[in-house]
C-alpha positions as CSV (number, residue, x, y, z in Angstrom):
1,M,-18.5,-111.7,27.9
2,E,-17.0,-115.1,27.2
3,N,-13.7,-115.6,28.7
4,N,-10.6,-115.8,26.5
5,Y,-9.7,-119.3,27.7
6,L,-13.2,-120.6,26.7
7,Q,-12.8,-119.1,23.2
8,K,-9.3,-120.7,22.9
9,A,-10.8,-124.0,23.9
10,K,-13.5,-123.7,21.3
11,N,-10.9,-122.7,18.6
12,A,-8.7,-125.7,19.6
13,M,-11.7,-128.0,19.3
14,N,-12.6,-126.6,15.9
15,Q,-9.0,-127.2,14.8
16,F,-9.1,-130.7,16.1
17,M,-12.4,-131.4,14.2
18,Q,-10.7,-130.2,11.0
19,N,-7.4,-132.0,11.4
20,N,-8.4,-134.9,13.5
21,D,-4.9,-135.7,14.6
22,E,-3.2,-136.4,17.9
23,Q,-1.5,-133.1,18.2
24,S,-4.7,-131.2,17.7
25,Q,-6.5,-133.5,20.2
26,R,-3.8,-132.8,22.9
27,A,-4.1,-129.0,22.2
28,A,-7.9,-129.1,22.6
29,Q,-7.6,-131.1,25.8
30,N,-5.0,-128.7,27.2
31,A,-7.1,-125.6,26.2
32,I,-10.2,-127.1,27.8
33,Q,-8.4,-127.9,31.1
34,S,-6.9,-124.4,31.2
35,A,-10.3,-122.8,30.6
36,Y,-11.8,-124.6,33.6
37,N,-9.7,-122.5,36.0
38,E,-11.3,-119.2,34.8
39,A,-14.7,-120.4,33.8
40,T,-18.1,-119.5,35.3
41,P,-20.5,-122.3,36.0
42,E,-22.2,-121.7,32.6
43,E,-18.9,-121.8,30.8
44,Q,-17.9,-124.9,32.6
45,Q,-21.0,-126.6,31.1
46,Q,-19.9,-125.5,27.7
47,L,-16.4,-126.9,28.4
48,Q,-17.9,-130.2,29.6
49,Q,-19.8,-130.4,26.2
50,L,-16.5,-129.8,24.3
51,E,-14.8,-132.4,26.4
52,Q,-17.6,-134.9,25.7
53,Q,-17.3,-134.2,22.0
54,L,-13.6,-134.8,22.2
55,K,-14.1,-138.1,23.9
56,E,-16.7,-139.2,21.4
57,S,-14.6,-138.3,18.4
58,N,-11.7,-140.2,20.0
59,Q,-13.9,-143.3,20.3
60,L,-14.9,-143.2,16.7
61,K,-11.3,-143.6,15.5
């Protein structure tokens, strides 16, 4: 079962992709970092992918 923190990170990332604003970006970053503490190695890979998406979208601005 996916951990709750990972789901929150995914939700925050989706919110950022919709709003594309600084507040949503910070929320996504914070959610990703919080999720790392409870994540399995597989979940950490997913979090790394989310983090990479966040970095790439920030570079496109």
